[in-house]
C-alpha positions as CSV (number, residue, x, y, z in Angstrom):
1,M,83.0,105.6,94.2
2,L,85.8,108.2,93.8
3,D,86.1,110.6,96.7
4,S,84.2,113.8,95.9
5,E,87.1,116.2,96.4
6,I,89.4,114.1,94.1
7,A,86.6,113.8,91.5
8,A,86.3,117.6,91.5
9,L,90.0,118.0,91.1
10,F,90.1,115.6,88.2
11,G,87.1,117.2,86.5
12,E,86.0,116.0,83.1
13,P,88.6,113.6,81.5
14,A,90.3,115.1,78.5
15,P,91.4,112.9,75.6
16,M,95.0,111.8,75.9
17,P,97.4,111.6,72.9
18,P,98.9,108.2,72.1
19,L,101.7,107.4,74.5
20,T,104.9,107.3,72.4
21,P,108.6,107.8,73.2
22,E,108.4,111.2,71.5
23,I,105.7,112.5,73.9
24,I,107.3,111.2,77.1
25,P,109.4,114.4,77.6
26,M,106.3,116.5,77.5
27,I,104.6,114.3,80.1
28,R,107.7,114.5,82.3
29,A,107.6,118.2,82.0
30,H,104.0,118.3,83.0
31,M,104.7,116.0,86.0
32,A,107.5,118.3,87.1
33,M,105.2,121.3,87.2
34,T,102.6,119.3,89.0
35,G,105.1,118.0,91.6
36,Q,106.5,121.5,92.2
37,A,103.0,122.8,93.0
38,L,102.3,120.1,95.6
39,P,102.4,121.4,99.2
40,G,105.3,120.0,101.1
41,T,106.4,120.3,104.8
42,E,109.5,121.5,106.6
43,L,111.9,118.9,108.0
44,A,115.1,119.1,110.1
45,S,117.3,118.1,107.2
46,V,117.0,117.3,103.5
47,R,120.2,116.3,101.7
48,D,121.2,114.8,98.4
49,F,123.7,112.0,98.0
50,D,125.3,109.8,95.4
51,A,124.5,106.2,96.2
52,D,127.1,104.3,94.1
53,G,126.0,106.3,91.0
54,V,122.3,106.5,91.9
55,P,121.0,109.9,93.0
56,V,119.2,109.7,96.4
57,R,117.7,112.3,98.8
58,L,117.5,111.8,102.5
59,Y,114.7,113.3,104.6
60,L,115.2,113.6,108.3
61,P,112.6,114.8,110.8
62,E,113.6,116.1,114.2
63,A,115.0,113.4,116.4
64,D,117.1,112.9,119.6
65,G,118.9,109.8,118.2
66,P,119.3,107.5,115.2
67,L,116.1,107.1,113.2
68,P,114.7,104.1,111.5
69,L,115.0,104.4,107.7
70,L,112.4,103.8,104.9
71,V,113.9,103.6,101.5
72,F,111.0,104.6,99.3
73,L,110.7,104.1,95.5
74,H,108.4,106.5,93.6
75,G,105.9,105.5,91.0
76,G,105.3,106.7,87.4
77,G,105.0,103.7,85.2
78,W,108.8,103.1,85.2
79,M,108.9,106.1,82.8
80,L,108.1,109.2,84.9
81,G,109.2,110.8,88.2
82,D,112.4,111.8,89.9
83,L,113.6,113.2,93.2
84,D,112.0,116.6,92.6
85,T,108.6,115.5,91.3
86,H,108.1,113.3,94.4
87,D,109.7,115.6,96.9
88,A,106.4,116.5,98.7
89,M,105.5,112.8,99.0
90,H,108.7,112.0,100.7
91,R,108.5,115.0,103.0
92,H,105.1,114.0,104.2
93,L,106.1,110.4,104.7
94,A,109.1,111.4,106.8
95,A,107.2,114.0,108.9
96,R,104.2,111.9,109.6
97,A,105.9,108.6,110.2
98,G,108.7,110.2,112.3
99,C,111.3,108.2,110.4
100,A,114.0,109.0,107.9
101,V,113.0,108.5,104.2
102,L,115.4,108.0,101.4
103,G,114.0,108.8,97.9
104,V,115.7,107.1,95.0
105,G,116.2,108.6,91.5
106,Y,116.4,105.3,89.6
107,R,116.8,105.3,85.8
108,L,113.7,105.4,83.7
109,A,112.4,103.6,80.6
110,P,112.3,103.7,77.6
111,E,115.8,105.1,77.6
112,H,116.8,102.6,80.3
113,P,114.6,99.5,80.1
114,F,114.6,96.6,82.6
115,P,116.7,95.8,84.6
116,A,118.2,99.3,84.8
117,G,115.7,100.8,87.2
118,L,115.6,97.7,89.3
119,D,119.4,97.6,89.5
120,D,119.5,101.2,90.6
121,A,116.9,100.7,93.3
122,T,118.7,97.5,94.5
123,A,122.0,99.4,94.6
124,A,120.5,102.3,96.5
125,F,118.9,100.0,99.1
126,A,122.3,98.2,99.6
127,W,124.0,101.7,100.0
128,A,121.4,102.8,102.5
129,R,122.1,99.7,104.6
130,R,125.9,100.2,104.5
131,K,125.7,103.9,105.2
132,A,122.8,104.0,107.7
133,A,124.8,104.8,110.8
134,G,126.7,107.6,109.1
135,L,123.4,109.1,107.9
136,G,122.0,109.3,111.4
137,C,119.9,106.2,111.0
138,D,119.6,102.9,112.7
139,P,121.3,100.1,110.6
140,A,119.0,97.5,112.2
141,G,115.9,99.4,111.2
142,V,116.0,99.8,107.4
143,A,112.8,99.1,105.5
144,L,111.9,99.2,101.8
145,G,108.7,100.5,100.1
146,G,107.3,102.1,97.1
147,E,104.1,103.1,95.3
148,S,102.9,101.8,91.9
149,A,106.0,101.0,89.8
150,G,108.1,101.7,92.9
151,A,106.1,99.0,94.7
152,N,106.8,96.6,91.8
153,L,110.5,97.3,92.2
154,T,110.2,96.8,96.0
155,A,108.6,93.4,95.5
156,A,111.2,92.4,92.9
157,I,114.1,93.5,95.2
158,T,112.8,91.2,98.0
159,L,112.7,88.3,95.6
160,R,116.1,89.1,94.3
161,L,117.6,89.3,97.8
162,R,116.0,86.1,98.9
163,D,117.2,84.2,95.8
164,A,120.8,85.6,96.3
165,G,120.8,84.7,100.0
166,G,120.7,88.3,101.1
167,T,119.1,89.8,104.2
168,Q,115.5,91.0,103.7
169,P,114.4,94.6,104.6
170,M,112.8,95.1,108.0
171,F,109.5,95.1,106.1
172,Q,108.2,95.9,102.6
173,L,105.6,98.6,102.0
174,L,103.6,98.1,98.8
175,V,101.2,100.9,97.9
176,H,98.9,99.9,95.0
177,P,101.7,97.7,93.5
178,A,101.8,96.4,89.9
179,T,102.6,92.7,90.4
180,D,101.5,90.9,87.3
181,L,102.2,92.7,84.0
182,E,100.0,90.2,82.1
183,L,97.2,92.6,83.3
184,S,94.8,89.8,83.3
185,L,93.1,90.3,86.7
186,P,89.4,91.3,86.8
187,S,89.8,94.8,88.2
188,M,91.8,95.8,85.1
189,D,88.6,95.7,83.1
190,E,86.0,96.4,85.8
191,I,87.3,99.7,87.0
192,E,87.5,102.7,84.6
193,V,89.4,105.8,85.6
194,P,90.8,108.6,83.3
195,G,94.3,108.0,82.1
196,L,95.0,104.5,83.6
197,T,93.7,102.5,80.7
198,R,94.7,99.1,79.5
199,E,96.3,100.6,76.5
200,Y,98.4,103.0,78.6
201,L,99.6,100.2,80.9
202,E,100.4,97.9,78.0
203,I,102.6,100.6,76.5
204,C,104.2,101.3,79.9
205,R,105.1,97.6,80.4
206,A,106.4,97.3,76.8
207,M,108.8,100.3,77.3
208,Y,109.9,99.0,80.7
209,A,110.3,95.3,79.8
210,G,112.1,96.0,76.6
211,G,113.1,92.6,75.2
212,T,112.5,90.7,78.5
213,D,109.6,88.4,78.9
214,I,107.0,90.0,81.1
215,A,106.5,86.7,82.9
216,D,110.0,87.2,84.4
217,P,109.3,87.3,88.2
218,L,111.5,90.4,88.6
219,I,109.1,92.2,86.2
220,S,105.9,90.4,87.4
221,P,106.6,89.3,91.0
222,M,103.3,87.4,91.2
223,R,104.8,85.0,88.6
224,A,107.6,83.9,90.9
225,D,107.7,80.1,91.6
226,R,107.5,80.8,95.4
227,H,106.9,83.6,97.7
228,D,108.1,82.3,101.0
229,G,111.1,83.8,102.9
230,L,110.2,87.4,102.1
231,A,110.0,90.4,104.4
232,P,106.7,91.1,106.3
233,A,104.5,93.1,103.9
234,I,102.1,96.0,104.2
235,V,100.0,96.0,101.1
236,L,97.7,99.0,100.5
237,T,95.3,99.0,97.5
238,A,93.1,101.8,96.2
239,A,89.4,101.0,95.7
240,E,89.1,103.0,92.5
241,D,92.2,101.5,90.8
242,P,92.3,99.1,87.8
243,L,95.4,97.5,89.4
244,R,93.6,96.9,92.7
245,D,93.6,93.1,92.2
246,D,97.3,93.1,91.6
247,G,97.9,94.2,95.2
248,E,95.2,92.0,96.8
249,H,96.1,88.8,94.9
250,Y,99.8,89.4,95.7
251,A,99.0,89.9,99.4
252,A,97.1,86.6,99.3
253,L,100.0,84.8,97.7
254,L,102.4,86.2,100.4
255,A,100.1,85.1,103.2
256,R,99.7,81.6,101.8
257,A,103.5,81.3,101.6
258,G,103.7,82.2,105.3
259,V,104.8,85.8,105.0
260,E,103.3,88.1,107.6
261,T,101.0,90.3,105.5
262,L,98.7,93.2,106.3
263,V,96.4,94.2,103.4
264,C,94.0,97.1,103.4
265,R,91.8,98.6,100.6
266,L,91.5,102.4,100.9
267,P,88.0,103.6,99.9
268,G,87.4,106.4,97.4
269,L,91.0,106.6,96.3
270,P,92.5,106.3,92.8
271,H,95.8,104.9,91.6
272,G,98.5,107.5,92.4
273,F,96.7,109.1,95.4
274,M,100.1,109.8,97.1
275,F,100.8,112.2,94.2
276,L,97.8,114.3,95.0
277,P,97.7,117.4,97.3
278,V,97.5,116.5,101.1
279,T,95.0,119.4,101.4
280,I,92.4,116.9,100.2
281,G,91.0,115.2,103.2
282,A,91.1,111.6,101.9
283,V,94.7,112.0,100.8
284,S,95.8,113.4,104.1
285,R,94.1,110.6,105.9
286,S,95.8,108.0,103.7
287,F,99.2,109.5,104.6
288,D,98.2,109.3,108.3
289,L,97.3,105.6,107.9
290,I,100.5,104.8,106.1
291,A,102.5,106.7,108.8
292,R,100.8,104.7,111.6
293,L,101.5,101.4,109.9
294,V,105.2,102.4,109.2
295,R,105.7,103.4,112.8
296,R,104.1,100.2,114.1
297,Y,106.3,98.0,111.9
298,L,109.4,100.0,112.5
299,A,108.9,99.6,116.3
300,A,108.4,95.8,116.0
301,E,111.0,93.6,117.6
């Protein structure tokens, strides 16, 4: 059952117009207004950088020395979101986890279909590793995470790094990830929430994939031939999310492949809960949980 405060915020679902390329600018504008209204928090430093052509924003809480760094990729169906819409989310992550957070403004579909967003996120992560010391961060403590589409990109980057012989992030944080764009798992049809319908997700995947087969493991990480050799994973799913099984099935695949995996289902929360006001108790508690897990994994030897 959806948390009562969140249910009251959502109210009665209104009919949505068909999702077409023409309507996306209007949805982006609405998201921009929503993001601007979200309560943030003050930090010691917030600075924008150009990461080899990719806009990024670094959030630093107060610290006496170099901080571990979490590169975090926002969600939005690969079509929505930017550094400004998700500013509050990144601020709360940095403040509560006590680590540096790097938000990434990767390119969006349908203007820039796969692999543009993935390439940008990969480049930003590589830049963060190279520049960590100069940013006031610990080069040995760079992790990677994301929510929704951003978690999909995170999982894809770990696969891409492994197959290229690269070094894995310290850990991967996957918050309600989309891991199989076939959308064939049971929760997709068992859980009904406003907005996140099968039709909506099918359009999202078509715009993101472009002409690429959705079975490509860099689009659907669950479809990879193997899942060994990947970074330790924190997988958080939302109980009231049609994509809940994507995260839980992927966590099981990782664990069976020998990857250290922690999986947790958060009760009462919908998909996209990190983009809700932290004044809601369940949302604030979810940020606290994520922060505790991030601190624990960043402190691991």
